[in-house]
N, C-alpha and C positions, 0 to 999 in steps of 0.2 A: 471736604464736604461731599465730593463725588464718591469717595470710599464709603461714607456713611449712608449713601443712597443705595448700596448694593443689597441684594436679597439677604434677609435675615440679619442684617447689621444694624444694631441699635445706635452705635456711635463709633467714632474713630479718633485715634490720637497718634501723632507722629513725633518721635524723639530724634533730635539731631545730635550726632556725635562730632567731636573735633578730630584733628588729625591723629591724636593718640588713642582714639576709641573711647574717650570719656564723654559723658553726656553734657551737652551745652544748654539746650532748652527744649521746649516742646510746644506743640500747637494741637488744638483739638476741636472737634465738632460734636456736640451733644454727648461729650464724655470728658471727665476730669479726674485728676488724681485725688485720692483721699490723703492729703498731706499729713504725714506724721511729724514733719518739721517744715523746712522750706521746700520749695519746688526742687532745687538742686539736690538737697539731701534725699528727697524721695526718689529722684531719678537714680542717684548712686545706689540707694538701697535696692531698687528694682534690679539694676544691673548686677549687683552682688548676688542676689538671689538666683538670677538666671545663669550666672557664672559662665562656664565654658560653652553652654548652649547658645550663647550669643554668636558663636562662630559657625553655627549650623545653618542650613538653608531650608529648614522646614518650620511649619507652624508649631508653636509650643503653648501650653496653657499658662495663664498668668493668674497669680493669687488675687482674689477680689479685695484683699485688705489694702491694696494699693489704689483701688479705684472706687469712685462713688457709684456703686451699682447695687441693685437688690440681690438678695441671695439666690433668687431663681434665675439669675443671669449667668453668663460665662464670658471669659475673655481669653484672647489668644494673641500671641506676638509673633511677628515674622521679621528676622534681621534682614536688612537690605544693604547693598553695596558689594563691591568686589575687592577682597573676599567678603563673604557674608558678615554683617555686623560692623563693617568699617565706616559706613555712612550714617546709619541710624537704625531705627526700629519702628515698625508699624504695629499698632495695637488696635484691635477691633473688639467690640463688645456685642454679644448676641443676646437677644431677648429671651432666651431659653437656656437651660443648663446643658443641652445637648452639644454635639460637635458643630463646628462651623460648616455652613453649606459648602458642598464640594465645588459648585460653580464659582462661588465667591472666593474660596480658597485657591482654586486654580487660576482665576483671573488675576488676583493680586500677586500670586507667585510669578506669573508671566510678566508682571509689570515691575518686578523688583529693580531691574536696571534703570527703568524710567523713574521710579520713586527715588532711588539713590541720586540720580542725576538732578532731580528736582530739588532735593535737599541741598546738594552741593551748589546748584545754580542759585538757590535762594541766598545762601551765605555769600557767594561771590557777587551776586547782584547788589546786595546791601553794601559790600565792600567797595564796589565800583561807584555806587552812589556816593559813598562817603568820600572817596578820593576826588570825585568831581566837586563835591561840596567843599572839600579842603582846598582844592585849587581856587575856587571862587573866594574862599576865606583868605587865602594867601594873597590873591590879587588885591582884594579890598584892604588888607592889612598893610601890604607893602607900598601902597600908593602914598600913604601918609608917613612922613618921617617921625611925626609925634605919635608914636604907637600907643594904643590903649590896650595894654596887656590884660587889664581886668576884664574888659569886654571880650578879649580873645579867649581867656580861660572859660568864660561863661558860654561862648559859642561852642567850644570844644565839648563842654559838659552836655550841652543840649544835643549835639551831633552824635555823641557816643552813648547817650543815655546814662551818663555817669553821675554819681552823687557828689563827687568832689574831683576837681582838677587843679593841679599845682604845677607851676613852671619855676624851675630853679636855674640860675645862670652861674657860669664859672667866674670866679674872681680870685686871682692869685692862687690857683690850684685848689680852691675850695668852691663848693656850691652854696650860693646864697639865694634866699627866697626872692623871687621877682614878682609873682602874682599867684593868687589862689582864690578859688570860689569860697573857701573857708576864711571868712573875714577875721576870725579870731586867731588864726595861725600867725605866730610871730609876735603877738602882743606881750606875752609874758617874758619871752627870751628870744634872742635872735635865732633864726633857723639857718644853721650852717652844717654842711656835711663835708667830711674829708673822704678821700678815696678809700673805698672798702668799708666805710662806716654805714651799717644798716643796708637795707634793700636799695635805697637811693644811691648810697656810696658804692655799692656793688656795680650798679649800672654805670656810674660815673667812671669807675676804675676800669671795668671790662669793656666798655663801649658796646655792650650787648643789651638787647631788650629782655625784659623779664615779665612773665605772666604767672599769676598764682590764683588759685580758686579760693584760698582762705589764708589771709595774712596772720591768722591766729594759730595756724597749724605749723608747729616747729618742724615736724618731720617732713612736710612738703617743702618748706623753705630749705632745709638741709639737702633734700634730694634734688631740687631744681637749681638752687644757687650755690650749694656747697658751703653755706655759712650758718653759724649758730646765732640765733637772735632770740632774746627773751621777750622783748616788747619793743614797740616802735619808739624811735628817738624823738620824733616830732609828730605825734598822732594828729590826725585831722578829724573834723567834725562835719556832720551833714548840715543841711540848711536849717534844721531845728536845734542845732547845737549839741547833738548827741554823738558820743563815740560809739562805734560798733565795728563788728568784724567786716573786713573788706575783701572783695575780689580786687586784685591788683593788676595793673598794667603800667609798666614804665619803659620808656625808650630814651636812648641818648640823642642829644642834638650834636651831630658830628660835623666838624669843620677842620680842614687841614690835617686829617688823620687822627684827631683827638676829640674827646667829648667836651663841648663848650657849654653844655647844659643838659638838663633832664626834664622831660615832661612825664608826669605820673598822674594816674587817675584811678579812682576806685568806685566800685558799685557795692551796694548793700548785699550782704551775703544772702544767698537763696534765689537771687534773680538770675536771668540768662547770663552765661559766662562769656568773658571776652574770648574771641576766637583768634586764630592765627591771621585771618584776614583783617581783623581789627588792628592787630599788631603791625601788619604791613602798612595799612593806611596811616596809622599814627606815626610810624617811622618815616614815611614819606614826608609828612608835614613837618616833623621835627627836624629833618635834614634841611628842608627849605628854610625853616625858621632859624636854624643855626647859621646857615649861610647868610641870611639877611641881617642877623644881629651882629655878625662879625664884620670887620672892615671889608668893603666891597672889593678892593683890589687884591686883598689876600685870597679872595675866592678865585681870582683868575690866575694866581701864582701858586696855588696849592691844590691838593686833591679834594679838599673841602667836602661839599655836600655829596660828592660823587660816590662815596663809600656807603655800603649797606643800604642803598635805596633799591626798592623792588622794581621801579620803573626804569626805563633806559634813558640816561641823561648823557649828553655830550656837549662840550663847549667848542665852538669854532671861531676862527679869526682869520681875517684876510692877511695873506703873506704874499710876497713876490717870489716867483720862481727864478731860475737861472736866466731866463730871457727877459725878466722884468715884468712879466704879466702878473696880474693880481689873481691869486688862487685862494679860495676859502678852504682852510685846512682845519682838521680836528686837533685841538690842543689838549683836551681832557675827555675822558670817558669813564663811566662807572661799570660796575659788574653787570647791572641790568642791560647796558649797551652791549657788553661782551656776549651775554646770553642771547639777546635779540638778533645780533648780526653774525654770531658764530665766529668771532675773531677775538683774540686776546687784546688787552688794552695796549700792549706794546706795538701791535700792528695797526691799531686804530689811530694812535697818536701820529700826527703828520700826514694822515691819509687825506686825499682830496675829498671834500664833503660830497661831491657829485656821485662818487662811487658807491655810497651807501644807500642811494635812492634808486628806485625803479626807473627805467628809461622814461624821460620826459617829465618826471615828477619834480626834479630839482629846479628846473626853470620856472615852474609855477610857484614853488616856494620862494625862490629868489625874488620874483616880481612882487609878491606880497610883502616880503621883508623890506624891500627897497621902498615901497610905498609907506610902510609903517615908519621907517627911519626918516624919510623926507617929511612926514607929517609930525615928527617929534614924539611919536608914541613909544612907550617902553615895552610894549608886548604885541604879539601877533598870534592869532589862533584862538582856540584850537581849530585845526584843519585836518580833514581826512587825507591820507596819503598812503603810499606803499614804499617799503624799504626792501633792499636786496641783501640777502644773506650771502655769506662767503661761498656757499654751495650753489648759488644762483636762484634759490627759492625766493619768492616774493611774499612779504609779510604785510598784511593790512594793519595800519596804525592810525592813531589820532595824535597829533603833535601840537604842543603849545610852545611858543618861543618867548623868551624874555631877552630884551635888548639892553645891554649895559654899555654905557659910553664912558671912556676915560678921557675927560675933557681937560685933564691936567697937561696933556701934551698937544702939540699942534702938528699936523691936523689931528682931530680927535680920532681915537681908535675905538672901534666897535667890536664887542664880543657878543656872540649869540649863544644863549643857553637853550638847547632844545630838549624838551621832555616828551618822550614818545611812549604811548601805551599800546601794547599789542592787542588788536581787536579781532584776531582770528577766532577766538572763542566766541566773541559776540556775533561775528559773521556766521559761525557754525550754528549758533542758537537761532540766528535770523533765518538761516536756511531750513533748520528744523521747523521753525515757525511757519515758513512759507510752505513747506511740505504738508504741515498740518492743515493749512488753509486750503491747499489743493485737494487734500483728502476730504475735508468738509464740503468743498465745492462738488466733489464727485458724488457725494451722498446727499446733496441738496440741503446742507445745513449752512446757515448764515452766521458768520462771526462779525461782530461790530465793536467799534470803540467810539466813544463820544466824550467831549469835554464836560466840565462841571455844569455847563448850561444846556447840556443835551444836544449839542451840535455834532453831527457825524464827522469823524476825522478822516478815516480812510476806509471806504466801504469795500466789501469783498464782491467777487463776481457773481455770487449766488443771489445777492439781494436784488439787483436789477431784474433778474429773471422772475423773482417772486412778486416784487412790488410794481414793476412796470416803469420805474424811474431809471434813467441812465446813470452810469457811474459819475458823470460830470454833475448831474442834478443832485445826486446823493451827497457829494462832497459839500460840507457846510450846511447840510439839510437839517432843520430842527426835527428831532425824532418824535416829538409829541404829535406831529402831523401824520405820522404813520399809524397812530391809534384811532380806532373808531370813535372813541371819546378822548379828545386831547388831554383831558384832566387825568386820564388813567396813568400816564407816566409819573406824575407827582405822587399818586397813590401807591404805585409800585415801589418808588424810592422810599416812601415812609415805611412800607412793610419790610423792605430790605433792611432798613436801619434797625427795625425791631428784631431782625434775625441775623445779627452780626454782619450786616452788609451784604448778604447773599440771599438769593431766591432760586429755587430749583423747580423745574417742570411746571412753570407757570403757564396757564392757558389764557390767551387774550385774543380778542377780536381786533384785527388790524385792517387798514384801508390801503388799497392799491391806488395807483395814479388815476385810473379810470373811474374811481369812486366805488368800485365793488369791494366787498370785504372778504377777508379770509381768516381762518383760525390759525394761530401760531402758538406753538409750545416751545418754551425755552428757559434758559438760565440767565440770571442777571447778577452782576457783582459790582459793588461800589469800589472804586479805586481811591486809595488814600496815600498821601505822601508820608515821609518819615515822622512828621509831627502829628499824624492822624487827621489832617485836613482832607476833605473830599476834593479830588482833582479831576474826577471823571468817572466813567463807568464802562463796562464791557460786558459782552454776553453772547449767547448763541440762541438761535431759534430756527425752527423748521415749519414749513407749511403742512398742517395736519387737517386741512379742510375736508379732504376726502375721507379721512379716518373718522372725523366727528360726524360727517353726514352718514357714514356707514353705521356708526354707533346709534345715531338717531333713528335710522331705519330699523335697527335691532331693538329699539326702545330701551337703550342703555343710557347710563349717565353721560351727559355731554359736557360736564364741568371738568372732566379730566380725560386724558388719553389712556385708553386701555393698553396693557401690554400685549405682545404678540400672542402669547399662549392663551391669555384670557379672551382676546378677540377671536382667536380660532375656535375656542370652546363655544363662544356665543354664536358664531357662524354655523358651527356644527349643530347646535341646538335649534337654530332657526331652520336649517335644512330639514331636520327631523320633524320640526313643527309643520312645515309645508307638506311633508309626506303624510303626517297624521291628518292634515286638513283634507288632502285628496282622498284618503281612505274614508274619512268621516263624510265628505261630500258624496262619495259613492253610496254610503249607507242611506243618506238623506234623499238622494235621487231615486234609489231603488223602489221605495214604497209608492210615491206618486206615479212613476213611470210604469211600475207593475200594474197599478190600478187602471191607468189609462189603456195599457195594452190589453188587459183582461176585458175591459168594457168593449173595446173595438172588436176583439175576437168573438165575444159572445154575440155582438150585433151581426158580425159576418156569418156566423154559424146559424143564425136565426133563433138562438136561445133567447134573445132579447128583442122585443118588438119595438115599433116606433114610439109608442107611448112610454114604455119603460126607459127607452133611450133618452127621451125628452126629460123624464124625471131624473135620470142619472146624469144628464149633461152638465148641470151647474157644478156638481161635485167633480166631474172630470175636468171641467174648465179650471176649477179651483186648484186641482192637483197640477195642472199644466202651469198655472200661475206660480205655484211653489217652485216648480222646476226652473221656470224663467227667472224667478227671484234669485235662486241659488247660482245660476249661471251668470246673471248680471253682477252679483256680488263678486264673483271671481274676476269678471271683466274689469270692474271699477277698481278692485284691489290692485290689478296689474297697472292700471293707469296711474293710480295714486303712488304706487311704489316707484314707478319710473318718472314721476313728477311731470307728467304731460301737461302742457298749458291748455287752457280751454277758454272759449269765448263766452263772455257774460251777456245775459239779456234779462229784461224785466220778467220776473216770474210771479204769478199769483199763487201764493202758498195755499190759499183757501181752496181754489179750484184743484190744485194738486192733491190736497188732503181728501177732498171728496172723491176724486177719481181713484185714489189709492184705496179708499174705504170700499168701493165697489168690488175691487179685486179680492177682498177678504170676507165678502158676505157669507160664503159657504162655511168658513171657519167660525165666524161670529155666531152663525146659527147652531153649528155643532156644539160650541161651548156655552151657548145661551148667554152671550155677551152683547152689550149694547155699546156702540161707538158713536159718540156725539161730537160733531165738528162744529165749533162756534165760528162759522165763516164770517159773521159780521165783525167780530173782534179782530180776526186775522186780516180782513180787508181794510179795517180801519187803521191798524197799527203796522202792518207789514206789507211791503212790496219789495222783494229782494232782487238784487242784480246777481245772477249766478247761472249755473249750468242746470238746465231743467231736469235731465235724467238723473244726474247725481243727487240733486235734492229730492227727487222722487224716491231714489233708493234709500236715502236717509229716512224718509217717512215709512217706507216699506219695512225697513229693519226695525224701527222703533215700534211700529204697530204690531208687527209679527212678534216682537219681544213681549209687548204688553199682553197679547192674546195668549201666548204660551204660559205666562206666569200669573194670569189673573184668576181669581176665584170664580167658579161658574155662577152665572146670574148677576155679576157685577157690571159696572159701567166704566168705559174708557173715555176720557175727555181730551180733546185737542182744542186749544184756545191760544190767543195772543194777549200779551200784557206789555206795559211800558215800565221799565225800571230805570233808575239813574244811570246804570251802565249801558243801557240801550234797550231797544224793543226785543221781546223774547217770544219764542214759540214754545208752548208747554204741552207735554203729553203725560197724563197721569193715569194710573190704574190702581185697582185695589187687589193686592196679592200678598204673598208672604214678605215679611220685612227683610231689609238688607242692612247689615251692620255698617257703621261708618268706615271701618277699615276696608270692607269689600267695595263700598261706594267709591273710594279713592282709586281702587285698582281695576274697576270693572271695564274701563276703556282701554286697558292694555291688551295687546295682541295675545290671544290664547287664554286669557283669564276667564274662569267660570267659577261661580260660588259652588260650594259643596252641595247646597240644596238644588241648584240648577243641574249639576251633574247627575244627581240621583233621580231627578224628574225626567230629564232628557239626556240619556247617556251619550248619544252620538252628536252632540253639538260641537261646533268648531271654535267658539270663542272669538270669531272674527267679526261678527255683526256689529257690535258696539265699537270695536276698534275702527272698523271702516267708517262708521258714522262720525267718529271723532276726526278722522283724517279728512273726510269730505267737508265737514263743518269748518275745520281749520283752513282748508283750501279756500273757503269763502270768507276768511278773516273773522270768523265767529268762534265761539267756544261753547262747550256743552258740559253740564254738571248734572249729577244725580242727587236729589234731595228726598227727605222724608217729610211729608206735610200732613196737617190735619184738615180734612175737608168733610163737612157734614158729620163730624164726630168720628170719622174713620181715619186711620193712619194709611196714607196712600204714598206710593212711589211715584216721584215726579221727575221727568227729564226736561231740563230747561236749556234751550239753545238761545244764546244771547248774541244778537247781531250788532255790529258797530253802527253808530248813527250815520256814518258816511256810506254804509252799504245798504242798510235797510231803510227804504224811503216810504213813509206813510202816504197813502193816497189822499190827495186834496179834493175836498168836496166844494163845489161852487155854490 
């Protein structure tokens, strides 16, 4: 999903390879194969077409016949792994036929090692999960001597996503059917295999596991197993009773150096293939099952389950040394133990069990085992510990113990079977995870995990800094309380379910501990278990409040976070706009200042007498008022942009409108315009709490705007009305019409209609924007309408005040 979000990428698809370099399965986001056959067949066809290029380390084009893409698109593949192509393949689709964006190409090439590790880690993680589930299945199965093998095969089928699972047990050197998910198997004739007979007989005879991608492929069977087989001896059916081509996985149940049974399973052809990790996990369980089904004491007297198991297993027993002291010694060990401890089995046998543990670890294990034995329990663990290799290196492990008691002798003799799993890889991944969290913390990004009820599990250090809650408060904290609207969490989860369980770059308002809100942008992913049940969620987010406020200042969309390049371009354009504004302001100030200076100089030189000056004085005052208005616009624009707080007081808008009208008398006379202020309606409906000078500037800008664009000889009206939304102040004039599209944009900073630009070239486009900002600072709103009054189409500006802010005057 992260790959699909890169520049120019329309969708992404990842193909995983097995240890032989053959495709196993694939996963995709907004991209899918155009299957010519099954998924596996399509993957093999793609790999055959790429051929030797799979071993290169560069991007290569992929034929669109393999993908569901329009002809105008293009697709590219990058082999990943060391060497290239050993782990898998990344395929990205572009929304144009051109080459892949260089930044995207370089970014993904640099991440090849990480992508390969992610593919391998995903396969290993699933295998570890299955081993843990198999351990739990073995524990529940072995507790009851009256085993339910039918339920056992069904559990195995669900765990491995198999269409059929069958268990066969040895009886007089033959394999006989014990249980199968195919209920019809064995009804017509007994299911019996001899050594070397078919695929199952091959496993029985060789004691080796067997994996096949197609049981109908005689050439593959000949190559992998070295046997010729025309058809299955006892074919199985799926849950609907149909025979079909299988992917096959079979493992021996080893006991005492020989196969005492076989577990085999199949998947429908075309689905994800069985992996080497699947084989190891099933072999582990098969060996435990073989040991449990065989006589218990034969286990302690033979090599039994200890062969061909991937985990380290050792059997220990108390013996007395030459001095008569009791010492727990290792009596059996498997190849996994040899690998883990770095010693051959011959040197492990008879070794004091304390020597294979890190200093101090054995005593803790012994105390736990002693308690389990005294309480009559048959198992202990799993417990974390550390074991010591022959070279002195310490290995982190998780160990489970099974306690077997031989009560046929007196006193009873206890044997301990210890199964250890090397967790160094897990710890390495945990360290990498911690490093990632530290990196996210350094750049101010929160990573969080929560259970299915939305309860925070383990918060990261960044979240307290952003939210104001402590780490202790956040542990067990309901995440819905972090949202400004607590219902938003449920809505986010619903949207995530509609998008394959993931959301990216979601912008939300969240709440801090002190009640203040902030803007957060992040990703969310629903976590599911192997059966697809939701078990929690995880995600990232960062505080983008400053970014959103900056975008709002720039009049940009605040429903998403702009990219760095886009934001820089907007800032650059804004700076250029302010420069243009200053130039325009200079042009607008030049005329009234020039007129004022000329009048004063003429008076100084005696060119103009007292009477002429008196006649000229109203015009000069009007020009000075224009200058004052332009300067005040600049001053209030600065206050608005910096968000300066202001103290509110009761304002009479009627008185303010009349005072403002007097400032424009000279312009009204020049344009032969009449300005009518309906002070009675304003006094009756409006008495606003606000900033007097800012509201005056609002009237100044709106009246100035009306004078500029009114037709000569027309009338400008200022009145108040009451609407359901609240009381309003309305200013209307008769001038040229404004289109609906322009009316929507005219309050944006710098916007001017084409007709306005032609009429007054040096306008700034800031007057109406400043009006909107001042009005919004008073919790009000402004709209531009076109209305019919006295048979004329008029332009009307309507400021709507909330009921709580605009208080009508009460008359006694």
